[in-house]
C-alpha positions in Angstrom: 0.0 0.0 0.0 1.2 3.6 -0.7 2.7 5.7 2.0 -0.4 7.9 1.9 -2.5 5.1 3.4 -5.4 6.7 5.4 -7.8 5.2 7.8 -10.8 7.4 8.3 -13.8 7.4 10.6 -16.7 9.6 9.5 -19.7 10.4 11.6 -19.5 7.1 13.4 -22.4 6.0 15.5 -22.5 2.7 17.3 -23.7 0.9 20.4 -25.3 -2.2 21.8 -28.9 -3.2 22.4 -30.4 -0.5 24.6 -27.2 1.5 24.8 -25.8 4.2 22.5 -22.0 4.5 22.8 -20.8 6.7 20.0 -23.0 9.4 18.6 -20.9 10.9 15.9 -17.1 10.4 15.8 -14.7 11.8 13.1 -11.1 10.6 13.2 -8.3 10.4 10.6 -5.1 8.3 10.9 -2.6 8.7 8.1 0.7 6.9 7.5 3.6 9.3 8.2 1.5 11.6 10.5 2.4 12.2 14.1 0.9 9.7 16.6 -2.5 10.6 18.0 -3.6 9.8 21.6 -7.2 8.9 22.5 -8.1 9.6 26.1 -11.4 9.7 28.0 -13.1 8.2 31.0 -13.9 4.5 31.3 -17.0 3.6 29.4 -16.6 6.5 26.9 -16.3 4.1 24.0 -12.6 3.9 23.2 -12.5 0.2 22.8 -15.8 0.3 20.8 -14.1 2.8 18.5 -11.1 0.6 18.1 -13.4 -2.4 17.1 -15.1 -0.2 14.5 -11.7 0.8 13.1 -10.8 -2.8 12.9 -14.0 -3.7 11.0 -15.2 -6.3 13.5 -18.1 -4.1 14.6 -20.4 -2.5 12.1 -21.5 1.1 12.8 -25.2 1.9 13.0 -24.4 5.0 11.0 -21.3 6.5 9.4 -18.4 4.5 8.1 -14.7 3.5 8.5 -12.7 3.6 5.3 -9.2 2.6 4.3 -8.2 4.8 1.3 -11.9 5.3 0.6 -13.0 1.7 0.8 -15.3 0.5 3.6 -13.3 -1.5 6.1 -16.1 -3.8 7.3 -16.9 -4.9 3.7 -13.3 -6.0 2.8 -13.0 -9.7 2.0 -10.4 -12.2 0.9 -7.2 -10.7 -0.5 -8.3 -7.2 0.4 -9.0 -8.2 4.0 -5.6 -9.8 4.3 -3.9 -6.7 2.9 -5.8 -4.6 5.4 -4.8 -6.9 8.3 -1.1 -6.5 7.4 -1.2 -2.8 6.7 -3.3 -1.8 9.7 -2.3 -3.6 12.9 -4.1 -3.6 16.2 -2.8 -4.4 19.7 -5.5 -4.9 22.3 -5.2 -4.4 26.0 -6.1 -8.1 26.2 -2.9 -8.8 24.3 -3.2 -12.2 22.6 -5.5 -15.3 22.6 -3.4 -18.4 23.3 -5.3 -21.4 21.9 -2.4 -23.8 21.6 -0.6 -24.5 24.9 2.5 -25.6 23.0 2.8 -22.4 20.9 6.1 -20.7 21.4 7.1 -17.0 20.9 9.1 -18.0 17.9 6.2 -19.7 16.2 3.9 -16.8 16.9 6.4 -14.3 15.3 7.0 -16.6 12.4 3.3 -16.8 11.8 3.0 -13.0 11.9 5.7 -12.8 9.2 3.9 -15.4 7.1 0.6 -13.5 7.4 2.5 -10.3 6.3 3.7 -12.0 3.2 0.1 -13.1 2.4 -0.9 -9.5 2.8 1.6 -8.4 0.3 4.2 -7.1 2.7 7.7 -8.6 2.5 10.6 -7.8 4.9 13.8 -9.3 6.2 13.3 -8.8 9.9 14.3 -11.8 12.0 12.3 -12.9 15.1 15.3 -11.9 17.3 15.1 -8.4 15.8 11.3 -8.3 16.4 11.8 -9.0 20.1 14.6 -6.5 20.4 12.2 -3.7 19.5 10.2 -4.4 22.7 13.1 -5.1 25.0 13.1 -8.9 25.0 16.2 -10.9 24.1 16.4 -14.0 21.9 16.1 -16.5 24.8 12.4 -15.7 24.8 12.0 -17.3 21.4 11.8 -20.8 22.8 9.4 -19.9 25.6 5.8 -21.1 25.4 3.3 -18.3 25.1 1.3 -19.6 28.1 4.4 -19.3 30.4 4.8 -15.5 29.8 3.7 -12.9 32.3 1.0 -10.4 31.3 3.6 -7.8 30.5 5.8 -10.1 28.5 2.7 -11.2 26.5 1.8 -7.6 25.7 5.3 -7.0 24.5 5.2 -10.0 22.2 1.9 -8.8 20.9 3.5 -5.4 20.1 6.4 -7.1 18.4 4.0 -9.2 16.4 2.1 -6.1 15.2 5.4 -4.4 14.2 6.5 -7.6 12.3 4.4 -6.6 9.3 5.9 -3.2 9.1 2.4 -1.7 9.1 1.3 1.6 7.7 -1.0 2.3 10.6 -0.8 0.9 14.2 -3.8 1.1 16.6 -2.9 0.4 20.3 -5.6 -0.1 22.9 -4.0 0.1 26.4 -0.9 -1.6 25.0 1.4 -1.5 28.1 -1.0 -1.9 31.0 0.6 -5.1 32.3 4.2 -4.0 31.6 6.4 -3.1 34.6 6.4 0.7 35.1 10.2 0.7 35.0 10.1 -0.7 31.4 7.4 1.5 30.0 9.7 4.4 29.5 12.3 2.3 27.7 9.7 0.6 25.5 7.9 3.8 24.6 11.2 5.4 23.6 12.0 2.5 21.3 8.5 2.5 19.9 8.7 6.3 19.2 12.0 5.7 17.3 10.4 2.9 15.2 7.3 4.9 14.5 9.3 7.9 13.3 11.8 5.8 11.3 9.1 3.7 9.5 6.6 6.5 9.1 3.8 4.6 10.9 0.6 6.4 11.6 -0.5 5.6 15.2 -3.5 5.8 17.5 -2.9 5.1 21.2 -6.1 4.7 23.3 -5.0 4.7 26.9 -5.7 5.9 30.5 -2.0 6.3 30.9 -1.5 10.0 30.4 2.3 9.8 30.7 2.5 7.2 28.0 0.3 9.3 25.7 2.3 12.4 26.5 5.6 10.7 25.6 4.4 9.4 22.3 1.6 11.7 21.0 2.0 15.4 20.2 -1.8 15.6 19.8 -4.6 13.9 21.7 -8.4 13.6 21.2 -10.7 13.4 24.2 -13.7 11.0 23.8 -16.7 11.8 25.9 -20.5 12.0 25.4 -20.1 9.7 22.4 -18.0 12.2 20.4 -14.6 13.9 20.3 -15.0 16.8 22.8 -11.5 18.3 22.4 -8.3 17.9 20.5 -4.8 19.4 21.0 -1.8 18.8 23.2 -2.5 17.0 26.5 -2.2 20.3 28.4 -4.6 22.1 26.0 -7.2 19.3 26.2 -7.1 19.0 30.0 -7.6 22.8 30.2 -11.0 22.4 28.5 -12.7 22.2 31.9 -16.1 23.4 30.6 -16.6 19.7 29.8 -17.5 17.8 32.9 -15.6 14.6 31.8 -12.4 16.6 31.1 -12.7 18.5 34.4 -13.0 15.2 36.3 -10.0 13.7 34.6 -8.0 16.8 35.2 -8.9 16.7 38.9 -8.2 13.0 39.3 -4.9 13.3 37.6 -3.8 16.6 39.1 -0.2 15.6 39.7 0.2 14.4 36.1 -1.5 17.5 34.8 1.1 19.7 36.6 3.9 17.9 34.7 2.3 18.6 31.3 2.1 22.4 31.8 
C-alpha cells in the first residue's frame, strides 16, 4: 500500500442493544503523520471505536474507510492486505489457543501473514523481540508461560512484524512493569518515526500518551470533545468529563504544563 494510506472514521455511530455508545465520531489516521492519543473516562467508547476501526463491529451510522474503501466490507485478499497494513494491539494482548505455541512460532506466523498480505521484509524474530526489550532467549518460551507484561510486549512485536502503515494500540502496556514502560515507549517512538507509521494510542496512561503523542483527542459523550496537546485538552474544563479527569490526575497535569 502507498505511503499515503489513510484510515478514516466519518460520523460514526455505534452501540449495543439499549445502549448508545458513539453518537458521531470523526477521526483520521494517516501513515507518516504524528501519533494521535485517544483519552477519556472508562466507558466512553474507546474500545468500541477501536473495534469499529478494525471492522469487527459494524457502525449503526457513518463509516470507516481505508483509502476510501469501507473496512467492514473488505473480503479475501483485500481483508488480508488490510490486516497486514493496519495492525491492532488490544489491552487483552493475545489469545493463546495452543498450549504448545512458542514465541518463535507466533512471530514466524506473523511474518507469514504479512507476506500473504503483500508485505515482505527481512526482519528476524530476534530483531522483532529486540524492538520491545526482549532478548532471543524468549524465542523458545511457550506463550502460556509468559507474564502479562511479556505477552503484551510480544503482541506489540507481532504487530510491528508486518511493518504496518498504521498501528492502533488499545492500552498496549497496562501489564508492563512501570520501569520498562519508558524504555519501550522510547524504542517505539523511534520505530514509528523511522518507518513512518501512523499511530492511534487509546489509553488511560496520560504519561505514555504524553511521551508518544503530540496531539490527543478526548472522547466523551459519544464524540470527540476536544483535540490538542495533553495540556490544551485538559484545560477544557467546561466539559465535565475533562474536568473530572484533570482533577483526578492533578499531579500528572502539573507535569504537562
